[in-house]
C-alpha positions as CSV (number, residue, x, y, z in Angstrom):
1,M,129.9,11.0,60.1
2,A,130.4,14.8,60.2
3,I,127.1,16.8,60.5
4,A,128.5,18.9,57.4
5,T,128.2,15.9,55.1
6,A,124.7,14.8,56.4
7,T,121.4,15.1,54.5
8,T,119.1,17.9,55.4
9,L,115.5,16.9,55.8
10,N,113.4,19.8,55.1
11,H,109.8,20.7,56.1
12,W,106.9,19.6,53.7
13,I,104.7,22.6,53.2
14,G,102.3,23.3,50.2
15,G,102.9,20.1,48.7
16,R,106.7,20.4,48.3
17,P,110.0,20.5,50.3
18,D,110.6,23.9,52.0
19,D,114.3,24.5,52.1
20,T,114.0,27.8,54.2
21,P,117.1,27.7,56.5
22,A,116.6,27.4,60.2
23,D,118.4,28.9,63.3
24,R,118.4,25.4,64.8
25,Y,118.8,21.9,63.6
26,A,118.6,18.4,65.3
27,E,120.8,15.3,64.3
28,V,119.3,12.1,63.2
29,T,121.5,8.9,63.8
30,E,121.7,5.5,62.4
31,S,120.7,3.5,65.5
32,A,122.9,0.5,64.7
33,T,126.2,2.4,63.9
34,G,125.6,5.8,66.0
35,D,126.5,7.6,62.8
36,V,124.8,10.9,62.0
37,V,123.1,10.4,58.8
38,A,120.9,13.5,58.6
39,R,119.8,16.8,60.3
40,V,116.3,18.3,60.7
41,P,115.5,21.8,60.9
42,L,113.7,22.7,64.2
43,A,111.0,25.0,63.3
44,D,110.0,28.4,64.9
45,P,106.4,29.8,65.1
46,G,106.7,31.4,61.9
47,V,107.0,28.1,60.1
48,V,103.8,27.1,61.8
49,D,102.1,30.2,60.3
50,R,103.3,29.4,56.9
51,V,102.4,25.7,57.1
52,V,98.8,26.6,58.5
53,E,98.3,29.0,55.8
54,A,99.1,26.4,53.1
55,A,96.9,23.8,54.9
56,A,93.9,26.2,55.2
57,A,94.2,26.8,51.3
58,G,94.4,23.1,50.8
59,F,91.4,22.4,52.9
60,E,89.2,25.1,51.1
61,Q,89.5,22.7,47.9
62,W,89.5,19.4,49.7
63,G,87.1,19.8,52.2
64,S,84.4,20.6,49.6
65,S,85.5,17.7,47.4
66,S,83.3,14.8,46.4
67,I,83.4,11.6,48.5
68,S,84.2,9.7,45.2
69,G,87.2,12.2,44.4
70,R,88.6,11.5,48.0
71,T,88.2,7.9,47.7
72,K,90.2,7.8,44.3
73,V,93.1,9.6,46.0
74,L,92.9,7.2,49.1
75,F,92.9,4.2,46.9
76,A,96.0,5.4,44.8
77,F,97.7,6.3,48.0
78,R,97.0,2.8,49.6
79,E,98.5,1.2,46.3
80,L,101.7,3.3,46.7
81,V,102.2,2.5,50.1
82,N,101.7,-1.2,49.4
83,A,104.0,-1.0,46.4
84,H,106.8,0.8,48.6
85,S,106.4,-1.2,51.7
86,D,109.8,-2.7,51.7
87,D,111.6,0.7,51.1
88,L,109.7,2.2,53.9
89,A,110.6,-0.5,56.3
90,H,114.2,-0.1,55.5
91,I,113.9,3.8,56.1
92,I,112.3,3.0,59.6
93,T,115.1,0.6,60.4
94,R,117.8,2.7,59.6
95,E,116.8,5.3,62.0
96,H,114.8,3.6,64.6
97,G,116.7,0.4,64.8
98,K,113.9,-2.1,64.8
99,V,114.3,-5.4,62.8
100,L,113.0,-5.4,59.4
101,D,110.2,-7.7,59.8
102,D,108.9,-5.4,62.7
103,A,109.2,-2.5,60.5
104,R,107.3,-4.3,57.7
105,G,104.8,-5.2,60.3
106,E,104.4,-1.6,61.2
107,V,103.8,-0.5,57.5
108,Q,101.2,-3.2,57.3
109,R,99.2,-2.1,60.4
110,G,99.2,1.5,59.0
111,L,98.1,0.4,55.9
112,E,95.0,-1.4,57.3
113,V,94.0,2.1,58.6
114,V,94.4,3.4,55.0
115,E,92.2,0.7,53.8
116,F,89.6,1.5,56.4
117,A,89.8,5.0,55.4
118,C,89.1,4.0,51.7
119,G,85.6,3.2,52.9
120,V,84.9,6.9,53.4
121,G,81.5,6.8,51.8
122,E,80.4,4.4,54.4
123,I,82.0,5.8,57.5
124,L,80.5,9.4,56.7
125,K,76.9,8.3,56.3
126,G,74.6,10.3,58.4
127,A,71.1,9.4,59.4
128,I,67.6,10.7,58.5
129,S,64.3,10.7,60.4
130,G,61.5,11.3,58.0
131,Q,58.2,13.0,58.9
132,V,59.3,14.1,62.4
133,S,56.5,16.5,62.1
134,R,53.8,16.9,59.2
135,G,55.9,17.7,56.2
136,V,59.3,18.0,58.2
137,D,62.2,15.7,58.0
138,S,65.4,15.7,60.2
139,Y,68.8,14.5,59.4
140,S,72.3,14.4,60.7
141,L,75.6,14.9,58.9
142,R,79.5,14.7,59.8
143,R,81.5,17.7,58.6
144,P,85.3,18.2,58.8
145,L,87.0,20.4,61.1
146,G,89.3,22.0,58.9
147,V,93.1,22.2,59.6
148,V,94.3,19.5,62.2
149,A,97.6,18.3,63.6
150,G,99.3,15.2,64.8
151,I,102.2,15.0,67.0
152,T,103.7,11.6,67.0
153,P,106.6,9.6,68.8
154,F,109.7,7.9,67.7
155,N,108.7,4.3,68.3
156,F,106.2,3.9,65.3
157,P,107.3,6.5,62.9
158,I,104.8,5.4,60.1
159,M,102.0,3.4,61.9
160,V,101.2,6.0,64.6
161,P,100.8,8.8,62.3
162,M,98.8,6.5,60.0
163,W,96.4,6.0,62.8
164,M,95.7,9.7,62.3
165,H,96.2,11.4,58.8
166,P,94.2,8.9,56.7
167,I,91.2,9.2,58.8
168,A,91.6,12.9,59.1
169,I,92.1,13.4,55.3
170,A,89.2,10.9,54.4
171,C,86.8,12.9,56.4
172,G,87.9,16.1,54.5
173,N,90.5,17.8,56.8
174,A,93.9,19.1,55.9
175,F,96.5,17.4,58.1
176,I,99.7,18.7,59.7
177,L,102.2,16.2,61.0
178,K,104.9,16.9,63.6
179,P,106.8,13.6,63.6
180,S,109.6,12.9,66.1
181,E,112.8,14.5,65.0
182,Q,114.7,11.2,66.0
183,D,113.3,9.3,62.8
184,P,111.6,11.8,60.6
185,S,112.7,10.5,57.2
186,V,109.7,8.1,56.6
187,S,107.3,10.9,57.2
188,L,108.7,12.9,54.4
189,R,108.4,9.8,52.0
190,I,104.8,9.4,53.1
191,A,104.3,13.1,52.1
192,E,105.8,12.3,48.6
193,L,103.3,9.3,48.3
194,W,100.4,11.6,49.0
195,A,101.4,14.0,46.4
196,E,101.9,11.2,43.9
197,A,98.4,9.8,44.8
198,G,96.9,13.2,43.6
199,L,96.4,15.0,47.2
200,P,96.0,18.6,46.6
201,E,98.8,20.7,47.8
202,G,98.8,21.8,51.4
203,V,96.3,19.0,52.5
204,F,99.3,16.9,54.0
205,S,102.3,18.8,55.5
206,V,105.3,17.7,57.6
207,V,107.0,20.2,60.0
208,H,109.9,19.3,62.4
209,G,110.7,20.6,65.7
210,D,110.8,20.4,69.4
211,K,108.9,22.0,72.3
212,Q,108.9,25.2,70.7
213,I,107.0,24.0,67.6
214,V,104.7,21.9,69.7
215,D,103.6,25.0,71.7
216,A,103.1,27.0,68.5
217,I,100.7,24.3,67.2
218,L,98.8,24.0,70.4
219,A,98.2,27.8,70.5
220,H,97.7,28.5,66.8
221,P,94.1,29.8,66.2
222,G,94.0,28.1,62.7
223,I,94.4,24.6,63.9
224,A,91.1,23.0,65.1
225,A,92.4,19.7,66.6
226,V,95.4,17.9,67.9
227,S,96.1,14.2,68.1
228,F,99.0,13.1,70.3
229,V,100.8,9.9,71.2
230,G,103.7,10.0,73.8
231,S,104.4,9.9,77.4
232,T,101.7,10.6,80.2
233,P,103.3,13.9,81.5
234,I,103.5,15.3,78.1
235,A,100.0,14.0,77.0
236,R,98.6,15.8,80.1
237,Y,100.3,19.0,79.0
238,I,99.3,18.7,75.4
239,Y,95.6,18.0,76.5
240,E,95.6,20.9,79.2
241,T,97.3,23.4,76.7
242,G,95.4,22.6,73.6
243,T,91.9,22.5,75.2
244,S,92.7,25.9,76.8
245,H,93.2,27.3,73.4
246,G,89.6,26.0,72.3
247,K,91.0,22.9,70.5
248,R,89.6,19.4,70.3
249,V,92.5,17.1,71.7
250,Q,93.1,13.5,72.0
251,A,96.2,12.7,73.8
252,L,97.5,9.2,74.3
253,G,100.0,8.7,77.3
254,G,102.3,6.2,78.6
255,A,101.8,2.5,79.6
256,K,102.8,-0.2,82.0
257,N,101.0,-3.2,80.3
258,H,100.5,-6.1,82.5
259,A,100.0,-9.8,81.4
260,V,98.7,-12.1,84.3
261,V,99.6,-15.6,84.0
262,L,97.5,-18.1,85.8
263,P,98.5,-21.7,86.8
264,D,96.5,-23.4,84.3
265,A,98.0,-21.5,81.4
266,D,99.9,-23.1,78.5
267,L,103.2,-21.8,79.9
268,E,104.8,-22.4,76.5
269,L,102.6,-20.0,74.9
270,A,102.7,-17.6,77.7
271,A,106.6,-17.5,77.7
272,D,106.6,-17.1,73.8
273,G,104.1,-14.2,74.2
274,L,106.0,-12.6,77.0
275,V,109.3,-12.5,75.3
276,S,107.9,-11.5,72.1
277,A,106.0,-8.7,73.7
278,G,108.5,-7.6,76.1
279,Y,111.5,-7.5,73.8
280,G,110.1,-6.9,70.4
281,S,111.3,-3.5,68.9
282,A,113.6,-3.5,72.1
283,G,110.6,-2.8,74.2
284,Q,109.9,0.5,72.6
285,R,106.3,-0.1,72.1
286,C,103.3,1.6,74.1
287,M,101.9,-1.8,73.8
288,A,105.0,-3.9,75.0
289,V,104.3,-6.1,78.0
290,S,106.6,-4.7,80.6
291,V,105.1,-6.5,83.7
292,A,104.3,-10.3,84.0
293,V,102.2,-11.2,87.1
294,A,102.9,-14.8,87.9
295,V,100.1,-16.4,89.9
296,G,100.9,-19.0,92.4
297,D,102.7,-22.2,90.9
298,A,103.2,-20.4,87.6
299,A,106.0,-18.4,88.7
300,E,108.9,-20.9,89.0
301,P,108.4,-22.6,85.5
302,L,107.4,-19.4,83.9
303,M,110.9,-18.0,85.0
304,E,112.8,-20.9,83.8
305,K,111.0,-20.7,80.2
306,L,111.5,-17.0,80.0
307,Q,115.2,-17.4,80.8
308,E,115.7,-20.0,78.2
309,R,113.9,-17.9,75.4
310,I,115.9,-14.9,76.4
311,A,119.2,-16.6,76.0
312,A,118.4,-17.6,72.4
313,L,117.6,-14.1,71.2
314,E,120.2,-12.7,68.5
315,I,120.8,-9.0,69.0
316,G,122.2,-6.9,66.3
317,D,121.8,-4.7,63.4
318,G,118.1,-4.7,62.4
319,T,118.8,-5.2,58.6
320,D,120.4,-8.5,59.4
321,P,117.6,-11.2,58.6
322,D,118.9,-13.4,61.4
323,V,118.5,-10.8,64.1
324,D,115.5,-10.9,66.6
325,M,116.1,-7.5,68.3
326,G,117.9,-4.3,67.2
327,P,119.3,-1.3,69.0
328,L,117.4,1.6,71.0
329,V,116.7,4.7,69.0
330,S,119.5,6.8,70.4
331,A,122.4,6.9,72.9
332,R,120.5,9.2,75.2
333,H,117.7,6.6,75.3
334,R,120.0,3.7,75.7
335,E,121.6,5.6,78.8
336,R,118.0,6.2,80.2
337,V,117.0,2.7,80.2
338,A,120.2,1.3,81.6
339,G,119.7,3.7,84.3
340,Y,116.6,2.0,85.2
341,V,118.3,-1.3,85.5
342,D,120.9,0.1,87.8
343,A,118.0,1.4,89.8
344,G,116.2,-2.0,89.9
345,V,119.3,-3.7,91.1
346,E,119.9,-1.1,94.0
347,E,116.1,-1.2,95.0
348,G,116.5,-5.1,95.5
349,A,114.9,-6.7,92.5
350,D,116.6,-9.9,91.3
351,L,118.1,-9.2,88.0
352,V,118.3,-12.7,86.2
353,A,119.1,-11.6,82.8
354,D,121.4,-8.6,82.4
355,G,121.9,-6.9,79.0
356,R,123.7,-3.9,80.1
357,E,127.4,-5.1,79.0
358,L,126.2,-6.3,75.4
359,V,128.5,-5.3,72.6
360,V,127.6,-6.1,68.9
361,S,130.6,-6.8,67.0
362,G,131.2,-4.3,64.2
363,H,128.5,-1.9,65.9
364,E,130.5,-1.0,68.9
365,R,129.0,2.8,68.7
366,G,125.5,1.4,68.1
367,H,122.8,2.0,70.7
368,F,122.6,-1.6,72.0
369,L,121.1,-2.9,75.1
370,G,120.4,-6.6,75.6
371,P,117.3,-8.0,77.1
372,C,117.0,-7.5,81.0
373,L,114.7,-9.6,83.2
374,F,113.8,-8.8,86.9
375,D,112.1,-11.2,89.3
376,Q,110.8,-10.4,92.9
377,V,109.7,-7.1,91.7
378,K,107.2,-5.0,94.0
379,P,105.2,-2.0,93.3
380,G,107.0,1.0,94.5
381,M,110.3,0.1,92.6
382,R,111.2,2.4,89.8
383,V,111.4,-0.6,87.5
384,Y,107.7,-1.3,88.3
385,D,106.3,2.2,88.6
386,D,107.8,3.8,85.7
387,E,107.3,3.4,81.8
388,I,110.9,2.3,80.9
389,F,110.3,1.8,77.1
390,G,113.2,-0.5,76.6
391,P,114.1,-4.3,76.7
392,V,113.2,-4.6,80.4
393,L,110.6,-7.2,81.6
394,V,109.7,-7.4,85.2
395,V,108.0,-10.3,87.1
396,V,105.8,-9.7,90.1
397,R,104.5,-12.8,91.9
398,A,100.9,-13.0,93.3
399,E,99.2,-15.7,95.4
400,S,95.8,-15.6,93.8
401,Y,93.7,-14.1,90.8
402,G,92.4,-11.5,93.2
403,E,95.7,-10.3,94.2
404,A,96.8,-10.2,90.5
405,I,93.9,-8.2,89.3
406,E,94.3,-5.7,92.3
407,I,98.0,-5.2,91.3
408,V,96.8,-4.5,87.8
409,N,94.0,-2.2,88.6
410,D,96.1,-0.3,91.3
411,N,98.6,0.9,88.5
412,P,97.9,4.3,87.2
413,Y,98.3,3.2,83.7
414,G,95.4,1.4,81.7
415,N,96.6,1.2,78.0
416,G,96.5,-2.7,77.7
417,A,96.4,-5.7,79.8
418,A,96.4,-9.5,79.0
419,I,95.7,-12.7,80.8
420,F,97.1,-16.3,79.9
421,T,94.8,-19.1,81.0
422,N,92.6,-22.0,79.6
423,D,89.8,-21.3,82.0
424,G,86.9,-19.4,80.0
425,G,85.5,-18.4,83.2
426,A,88.5,-16.7,84.5
427,A,89.2,-15.1,81.1
428,R,85.7,-13.5,81.0
429,M,86.0,-12.3,84.7
430,F,89.4,-10.6,83.8
431,E,87.8,-9.0,80.7
432,Q,85.3,-7.5,83.0
433,D,87.3,-6.6,86.0
434,V,90.5,-5.1,84.4
435,T,90.7,-1.3,84.2
436,A,92.4,-1.1,80.9
437,G,91.3,0.0,77.4
438,M,92.4,-3.0,75.4
439,V,92.4,-6.5,76.7
440,G,94.1,-9.6,75.4
441,I,92.9,-13.2,76.2
442,N,96.0,-15.4,75.5
443,V,97.0,-12.5,73.3
444,P,100.0,-10.4,74.8
445,I,99.7,-7.3,72.4
446,P,95.9,-6.5,72.0
447,V,96.2,-3.8,69.3
448,P,92.7,-3.5,67.7
449,M,92.2,-3.9,64.1
450,A,91.6,-0.4,62.1
451,Y,87.9,-0.8,62.1
452,H,87.9,-0.7,66.0
453,S,89.6,2.1,67.8
454,F,93.0,2.3,69.9
455,G,93.0,3.8,73.3
456,G,93.7,3.3,76.9
457,W,92.1,4.2,80.4
458,K,93.2,6.2,83.3
459,S,96.6,8.0,82.8
460,S,97.0,6.4,79.3
461,L,94.6,8.7,77.7
462,F,93.6,12.4,78.1
463,G,90.2,13.1,76.1
464,D,87.1,11.3,75.3
465,L,87.8,9.5,71.9
466,H,90.4,6.9,71.0
467,V,92.4,6.9,67.6
468,H,91.3,5.4,64.2
469,G,88.3,3.3,63.7
470,P,84.8,4.8,64.2
471,E,86.0,7.0,67.3
472,G,88.7,8.5,64.9
473,V,85.9,9.5,62.4
474,S,84.2,11.2,65.2
475,F,87.3,13.0,66.4
476,Y,88.0,14.4,62.9
477,T,84.4,15.4,62.2
478,R,81.8,17.4,64.0
479,G,77.9,16.7,63.9
480,K,75.2,18.8,62.3
481,V,71.6,18.3,62.5
482,V,69.1,19.7,59.9
483,T,65.6,20.2,60.3
484,R,63.9,20.7,56.9
485,R,60.6,21.7,55.5
486,W,59.5,22.7,52.0
487,A,57.0,25.4,51.7
488,D,53.5,24.4,52.4
489,P,50.7,27.0,52.8
490,S,49.0,25.2,55.8
491,H,52.0,25.9,58.0
492,R,52.1,29.8,57.3
493,G,51.6,32.2,60.0
494,V,53.3,33.7,63.0
495,N,53.6,31.2,66.0
496,L,55.7,32.5,68.8
497,G,55.4,29.1,70.7
498,F,58.1,26.6,71.1
499,P,58.1,24.3,67.9
500,T,56.7,20.8,68.5
501,S,55.8,17.8,66.4
502,K,52.2,17.3,65.2
């Protein structure tokens, strides 16, 4: 499709589309066909000034609104997202490529965060200590920050932003979303649903762009906090740049999630879990299992079961209900992932399933790469060390639990880790030993529910607080403590000493 006939996806500023022409545009493709289906304007710093001005005006009204008023809007938004969930899933599948069931699951997990945010009256409750001194009470409050921003990746175009904006908005902030320019359409649909739910103009905004707009967001004095999810090098840059400009920053980085398989494990369950977690969404998940650590006698039978399951996978257009795995998000990303497979072969790993030559009939220009499986992988190989973010699962062999846990903990990433075992003692030891923020016991993708918080350790997180759940509330608010006393003649008189309780 020629770019001249593609739809232009505008910014969303002040509660409506903003059709101001841009100097630069990026192309959005349909992943299964490679066709250009839209273009997005790449904003300049002037656009950031306008969106912050609109957001600040929205915050002035929203930040002082009642909890019951916010709750009504949040419940209305929840109902609209639920009613349009199938349409939202189709938008995601078209641009991202993931199969519809996966896209529906993404919408559902985002919806759960909205449902958590609907309990804003509970999550914003403070605490009081009465009579800390005679006639004096002390109590704490949580107050919104003001205008905050989220910079989100392509792999979960609705769920990851929903880790952020429902919580931020429930807490009384105005939120500016900078989605990935590779699949931005669903963010604009969400903006429409917020408006339909009754959210005041300016409280939710969408601005498109690349590094230029990211730098403008990080430097803008009118933005109080920034949330980010993406690769570790960019997360580190976001954190260092944002904090140097006085902002509160949470920046979630990359991952190399390991799953340890002990000899006593249910190997059918383990193989099912590894294939599902390794190749779901074509491996484009920050919680994808990309390394299986097979311990002792588990290795050979596990490899056989993995190959059996990989051979049965159907690869194709994500809108086909019979398809298990769709394409990668772009031609450039497909080339990058295939380059890692080439490097694994060159470095001596055993490629036992090779998806590089896959061609999907009728979709020859689509961004498809079949499942790839490596055995005999060692730390130091690029396929082990780097976050590939594609349908590539590598198997590392270990002689013992001790060697396996050492392999996992020596890795610089600490997003998620899992163990497959029927030994409760080994499972408990693993959850205590492993240096990862999210741990699964016979669960390969241990993503927390909305009422817990999501986040990793080590190079997978920069900042102190995880996203959504209780820590998300803490991130989007600041504490205030009030000490109160009403007039009492017995306390009158000048006293230059430090105040103490009596």
